[in-house]
C-alpha positions in Angstrom: -40.3 -6.2 4.0 -42.6 -3.3 3.7 -43.1 -1.1 0.6 -41.4 1.8 2.5 -38.1 -0.1 3.0 -37.8 -1.2 -0.7 -36.5 2.1 -2.0 -34.0 2.3 0.8 -32.7 -1.2 0.1 -32.6 -0.5 -3.7 -30.6 2.7 -3.0 -28.1 0.8 -0.8 -27.7 -1.9 -3.5 -27.2 0.7 -6.2 -24.6 2.5 -4.0 -22.7 -0.7 -3.6 -22.7 -1.5 -7.3 -21.7 2.0 -8.3 -18.9 2.2 -5.7 -17.2 -0.9 -7.2 -16.4 1.2 -10.3 -14.6 3.7 -8.1 -12.0 1.0 -7.4 -11.1 0.7 -11.0 -7.7 2.2 -11.9 -6.6 4.1 -14.9 -3.6 2.7 -16.8 -1.9 3.3 -20.1 -1.2 0.8 -22.7 2.6 0.0 -22.6 2.3 -1.9 -25.9 0.8 1.0 -27.8 2.6 1.5 -31.2 2.8 5.2 -31.9 4.3 4.9 -35.4 2.9 7.5 -37.8 3.3 6.6 -41.5 3.0 10.2 -42.8 3.9 12.7 -40.1 1.8 15.9 -40.1 4.5 18.1 -38.7 7.8 18.1 -40.5 8.5 21.9 -40.7 6.3 23.9 -38.3 6.0 22.2 -34.9 3.2 22.9 -32.5 4.0 23.7 -28.9 2.8 21.0 -26.5 3.0 21.6 -22.8 2.4 19.3 -19.9 1.9 20.5 -16.3 3.7 18.0 -14.2 3.9 20.2 -11.1 1.6 20.0 -8.1 1.8 16.2 -7.9 -0.3 15.7 -11.1 -1.4 12.2 -11.7 -0.6 12.2 -15.4 3.0 12.8 -16.5 5.0 12.5 -19.7 6.8 9.4 -18.4 3.8 7.9 -16.8 0.2 7.7 -18.0 0.7 10.2 -20.8 3.8 8.3 -22.2 1.9 6.7 -25.1 0.5 10.2 -26.1 4.0 11.7 -25.9 5.4 8.9 -28.0 2.7 9.6 -30.6 3.5 13.3 -30.6 7.2 12.6 -31.3 6.3 10.0 -33.9 4.2 12.6 -35.7 7.3 14.7 -36.4 7.5 16.8 -33.3 11.1 17.5 -32.2 12.0 17.9 -28.6 13.5 21.3 -28.0 15.7 22.2 -25.0 
């Protein structure tokens, strides 16, 4: 191996190692307990919107479900 090929081989090895992290998948914690002891919003509720159109990856029934559960546990009331 020559000194000129070492950087190339290092770059290839680095690309292989870094590409392995691309295979990791995001997932939510289905066992998350969103219980809030003292809700912050009991009278004036903030408006929280989720864009679930355009085939978005995160939805209120999917990956954002623990966050949605936390919002409702903090006193937010669902409005029609």
